[in-house]
C-alpha positions as CSV (number, residue, x, y, z in Angstrom):
1,M,-40.1,-55.8,112.4
2,K,-40.3,-52.6,114.7
3,V,-40.8,-49.2,113.0
4,E,-40.6,-46.0,114.6
5,R,-44.1,-44.1,115.6
6,S,-42.7,-40.8,114.1
7,T,-42.2,-42.6,110.8
8,L,-45.7,-44.1,110.7
9,N,-47.7,-40.3,110.1
10,W,-49.9,-41.7,107.3
11,W,-52.5,-39.3,108.1
12,L,-49.9,-36.4,106.7
13,F,-49.7,-37.9,103.4
14,V,-53.4,-38.6,103.0
15,V,-54.4,-35.4,103.8
16,S,-51.8,-33.6,101.6
17,G,-53.0,-35.8,98.8
18,A,-56.5,-34.8,99.3
19,I,-55.4,-31.2,99.4
20,A,-53.4,-31.7,96.4
21,I,-56.5,-33.8,94.6
22,A,-58.8,-30.9,95.7
23,Y,-57.0,-28.4,93.9
24,G,-56.9,-30.5,91.1
25,I,-60.2,-30.3,91.0
26,L,-60.8,-27.0,91.2
27,A,-58.0,-26.2,88.7
28,M,-59.3,-28.4,85.9
29,A,-62.9,-27.1,86.1
30,V,-62.6,-23.8,86.9
31,P,-59.1,-22.7,85.5
32,A,-59.6,-18.9,85.5
33,D,-60.7,-18.6,89.0
34,T,-58.3,-21.2,90.5
35,M,-55.5,-19.1,88.9
36,G,-57.3,-16.0,90.1
37,V,-56.9,-17.0,93.8
38,V,-53.3,-18.3,93.4
39,M,-52.3,-15.0,91.9
40,K,-54.7,-13.0,94.8
41,W,-52.9,-15.2,97.5
42,S,-49.3,-14.7,96.2
43,G,-50.0,-10.8,96.3
44,V,-50.9,-11.5,99.8
45,V,-48.0,-13.4,100.3
46,L,-45.7,-11.0,98.7
47,A,-47.2,-7.8,100.8
48,A,-46.8,-9.8,104.4
49,F,-43.1,-10.8,103.5
50,G,-43.0,-6.6,102.6
51,G,-44.8,-6.0,106.1
52,G,-42.4,-8.5,108.0
53,S,-39.0,-6.6,106.2
54,L,-40.8,-3.1,106.5
55,L,-40.5,-3.9,110.3
56,V,-37.0,-5.1,110.3
57,A,-35.9,-1.9,108.8
58,L,-37.9,0.0,110.9
59,W,-36.1,-1.8,113.9
60,R,-32.7,-1.3,112.2
61,H,-33.4,2.3,111.7
62,R,-33.9,2.7,115.4
63,N,-31.3,1.1,116.3
64,M,-29.3,3.1,113.9
65,Y,-28.4,0.6,111.5
66,P,-28.1,0.4,108.1
67,Y,-31.9,0.5,106.7
68,A,-32.6,2.4,103.5
69,A,-32.1,-0.3,101.0
70,L,-34.0,-2.9,103.0
71,M,-37.1,0.1,103.4
72,F,-37.1,0.7,99.7
73,Y,-37.1,-3.0,99.2
74,S,-40.0,-3.5,101.5
75,I,-41.9,-0.6,100.2
76,V,-41.8,-2.0,96.5
77,M,-42.6,-5.5,98.1
78,I,-46.0,-4.4,99.7
79,A,-46.8,-2.4,96.5
80,L,-46.2,-4.7,94.4
81,G,-48.2,-7.4,96.6
82,I,-51.0,-5.0,96.6
83,A,-51.1,-4.4,92.9
84,I,-51.3,-8.1,92.2
85,M,-54.1,-8.3,94.4
86,I,-56.2,-6.0,92.8
87,W,-54.6,-6.3,89.2
88,W,-54.3,-10.3,89.6
89,E,-55.1,-10.4,85.4
90,S,-52.8,-7.7,84.3
91,A,-50.1,-9.2,86.7
92,I,-50.6,-12.9,85.2
93,Q,-50.7,-11.1,81.5
94,L,-47.4,-9.9,82.1
95,L,-46.0,-12.8,84.0
96,V,-47.0,-14.9,80.7
97,M,-45.8,-12.4,78.0
98,A,-42.6,-12.3,80.3
99,L,-42.2,-15.9,79.5
100,G,-42.8,-15.7,75.9
101,V,-40.3,-13.4,75.4
102,W,-37.5,-15.4,77.1
103,A,-38.8,-18.7,75.3
104,V,-38.3,-16.9,71.9
105,V,-35.2,-14.9,72.8
106,M,-33.7,-18.9,74.3
107,G,-35.2,-20.2,70.8
108,A,-33.3,-17.6,68.7
109,M,-30.1,-17.6,70.5
110,Q,-30.1,-21.7,70.3
111,F,-30.9,-21.5,66.4
112,F,-28.3,-19.1,65.6
113,A,-25.9,-21.0,67.9
114,V,-26.4,-24.2,66.2
115,F,-25.2,-23.3,63.0
116,R,-22.1,-20.9,64.6
117,L,-20.8,-24.6,65.8
118,K,-19.2,-27.2,63.9
119,N,-19.0,-30.8,64.6
120,I,-21.9,-31.2,66.4
121,S,-23.7,-33.8,66.3
122,G,-27.3,-34.3,66.5
123,K,-27.7,-30.8,64.9
124,W,-31.3,-31.3,63.7
125,F,-32.6,-32.0,67.0
126,Y,-31.3,-28.6,68.6
127,V,-32.8,-26.9,65.5
128,V,-36.3,-28.4,66.0
129,S,-35.7,-28.0,70.0
130,S,-35.2,-23.9,69.1
131,L,-38.2,-23.9,66.8
132,L,-40.1,-24.9,69.1
133,S,-39.1,-22.9,71.9
134,I,-39.8,-19.8,69.5
135,A,-43.2,-21.3,68.3
136,F,-43.6,-21.4,72.3
137,G,-42.9,-18.2,73.0
138,L,-45.1,-16.8,70.5
139,L,-48.1,-18.7,71.5
140,L,-47.8,-17.0,74.9
141,L,-47.3,-13.6,73.7
142,F,-50.1,-13.6,71.5
143,N,-52.5,-15.7,73.7
144,P,-51.3,-15.2,77.4
145,F,-54.4,-15.5,79.7
146,E,-55.7,-18.4,77.5
147,S,-52.1,-20.2,77.8
148,A,-51.9,-19.3,81.6
149,K,-55.1,-21.3,82.0
150,L,-54.2,-24.1,80.5
151,F,-50.8,-24.1,82.6
152,V,-53.6,-24.2,85.5
153,V,-55.1,-27.1,84.2
154,I,-51.5,-29.2,83.7
155,T,-50.7,-28.4,87.3
156,G,-54.3,-29.7,88.1
157,C,-53.8,-33.1,86.5
158,L,-50.2,-33.1,87.9
159,A,-51.6,-32.1,91.2
160,M,-54.3,-35.4,90.9
161,L,-51.6,-37.6,90.2
162,F,-49.5,-36.9,92.8
163,G,-52.3,-36.6,95.4
164,S,-53.6,-39.7,94.8
165,I,-50.1,-41.5,95.1
166,M,-49.7,-39.6,98.1
167,V,-53.3,-40.7,99.7
168,V,-52.3,-44.4,98.5
169,F,-48.9,-44.3,100.1
170,G,-50.9,-43.3,102.7
171,I,-52.8,-45.5,103.3
172,H,-50.2,-48.1,102.9
173,L,-48.4,-46.4,105.6
174,Y,-51.7,-46.8,107.6
175,R,-52.0,-50.7,106.9
176,L,-47.7,-51.3,107.8
177,S,-48.7,-49.4,110.7
178,R,-51.0,-51.9,112.1
179,S,-49.0,-55.2,111.3
180,V,-45.9,-54.2,112.9
181,E,-44.6,-53.8,116.6
182,V,-44.3,-49.6,116.6
183,M,-41.7,-48.2,119.1
184,D,-41.9,-44.7,120.7
185,D,-39.1,-42.1,119.4
186,D,-37.6,-42.9,122.5
187,G,-36.8,-46.8,122.0
188,D,-39.9,-48.4,123.8
189,E,-42.1,-50.6,122.6
190,N,-45.9,-50.1,122.7
């Protein structure tokens, strides 16, 4: 069996998996700190995109192209990014509360829609689903920071699971690369 060398980048899977596992360990051990780091970096990225957009807006202004909307967008992004970096706990609470409001509204709409529809099968499923959505939304609204920490722990568990899968896959690719005849990208055998 001949395999192209470019398909055997096993180490990428191992490194990516190891990073995911490290995130998972941190997320489960110190969820509040992990959440803070993620939010602060999100603010940095948002401000950086705003800065890039601002440079484009200035270039457009200098070359007499329309620029006002892009400049406004850029300034808002920079301000929002800086605000998220400084007040990351409040940003998390606001985000989780918005998610809570959305879940309550969607659950209530689904609940009332079920009873307005005629001849719908499995009505009980939709009623239970809507009540769970409302309960979930209320939980988020009344305890946003703890709910956000729970989300971080859940993402940590998932990151560890998928990171482990990636590491194992990378090791299998490494073993495969040792046992097959490898070709370069141009088709020459090694």
